[in-house]
C-alpha positions as CSV (number, residue, x, y, z in Angstrom):
1,M,12.3,5.2,-15.8
2,T,15.6,6.9,-16.1
3,D,19.2,5.8,-16.6
4,T,19.8,6.1,-12.8
5,D,16.4,4.5,-11.8
6,P,15.8,1.4,-13.9
7,T,12.4,0.8,-12.2
8,I,9.2,0.6,-14.3
9,T,5.8,0.5,-12.7
10,V,3.0,-0.8,-14.9
11,P,-0.1,0.7,-13.2
12,A,-3.3,-1.3,-12.7
13,P,-6.0,0.3,-14.9
14,S,-9.4,1.3,-13.6
15,D,-12.6,-0.3,-14.9
16,D,-13.3,2.7,-17.2
17,D,-9.7,3.1,-18.5
18,R,-9.4,3.0,-22.3
19,F,-6.7,0.4,-21.9
20,W,-9.3,-2.4,-21.8
21,D,-10.4,-1.7,-25.4
22,S,-7.0,-0.9,-26.8
23,P,-4.4,-3.0,-28.7
24,L,-2.1,-2.4,-25.7
25,H,-4.4,-4.7,-23.6
26,D,-3.4,-7.6,-25.9
27,Q,0.2,-6.6,-25.9
28,V,0.3,-6.6,-22.0
29,K,-1.4,-10.1,-21.9
30,D,1.2,-11.5,-24.4
31,W,4.0,-9.9,-22.3
32,L,2.6,-11.5,-19.1
33,R,2.3,-14.9,-20.7
34,T,5.8,-14.7,-22.3
35,N,7.2,-14.0,-18.8
36,G,5.4,-16.9,-17.3
37,I,2.9,-14.8,-15.4
38,P,-0.7,-16.2,-15.3
39,L,-3.4,-13.9,-16.7
40,R,-5.6,-14.7,-13.7
41,I,-3.9,-12.3,-11.3
42,P,-5.4,-9.5,-9.1
43,R,-5.6,-6.1,-10.7
44,R,-2.5,-4.5,-9.0
45,D,0.5,-2.5,-10.1
46,I,3.3,-4.6,-11.6
47,T,6.9,-3.4,-11.0
48,V,9.9,-4.2,-13.1
49,T,13.3,-3.5,-11.5
50,G,16.9,-3.8,-12.5
51,P,18.9,-2.8,-15.6
52,P,17.9,-4.0,-19.1
53,G,18.9,-7.6,-19.6
54,N,18.8,-8.3,-15.9
55,R,15.3,-7.2,-14.8
56,T,12.9,-8.8,-12.3
57,I,9.1,-8.5,-12.4
58,H,7.3,-8.1,-9.1
59,Y,3.6,-8.8,-9.1
60,T,0.8,-10.1,-6.9
61,A,-0.7,-13.5,-7.5
62,F,-3.8,-15.3,-6.2
63,V,-3.0,-18.3,-4.0
64,L,-4.6,-21.3,-5.6
65,G,-5.7,-24.5,-3.9
66,T,-5.0,-28.0,-5.2
67,D,-8.2,-27.8,-7.2
68,G,-7.0,-24.7,-9.0
69,Q,-9.5,-22.4,-7.3
70,V,-8.5,-19.1,-5.6
71,Q,-8.2,-19.6,-1.9
72,I,-10.0,-17.3,0.5
73,D,-7.9,-15.2,3.0
74,P,-8.8,-16.5,6.5
75,D,-8.0,-13.1,7.9
76,S,-10.5,-11.1,5.8
77,E,-14.1,-11.6,5.0
78,G,-14.4,-13.3,1.7
79,E,-11.3,-11.7,0.1
80,P,-9.0,-13.8,-2.0
81,L,-5.7,-14.9,-0.6
82,T,-2.8,-13.3,-2.5
83,K,1.0,-13.5,-2.4
84,E,3.8,-11.3,-3.7
85,R,5.8,-13.0,-6.4
86,T,8.9,-12.3,-8.6
87,T,10.0,-13.7,-11.9
88,P,12.8,-12.9,-14.3
89,C,11.9,-10.4,-17.0
90,L,12.5,-12.5,-20.2
91,V,10.9,-9.9,-22.5
92,E,10.7,-6.1,-21.9
93,P,7.3,-4.6,-21.3
94,P,5.5,-3.2,-24.4
95,T,6.9,0.2,-25.4
96,A,3.7,2.0,-24.8
97,V,3.7,0.8,-21.1
98,T,7.2,2.0,-20.5
99,E,6.5,5.4,-22.1
100,E,3.4,5.8,-20.0
101,A,5.3,5.0,-16.8
102,K,7.9,7.8,-17.3
């Protein structure tokens, strides 16, 4: 992120990434919850756009049925149905995430 490009991409970590056993994992979970994003989302990159104080979070979410279960995409074999979503960024991402994204 630079002064001219206020976009932050929070990359989706791989299975063997040290992120999963680090304190940053809990910080990211808290950040998601604080911004109203459910923890049960697909492992995809999350992008934060806009200037500080007026940011938007762009993420992918599972589409849930009325029973709360993830719906299956009718156009693919057994894959979950997802939808792109946005939400206001109420709290900035953890500092370690923004540093890593530079």
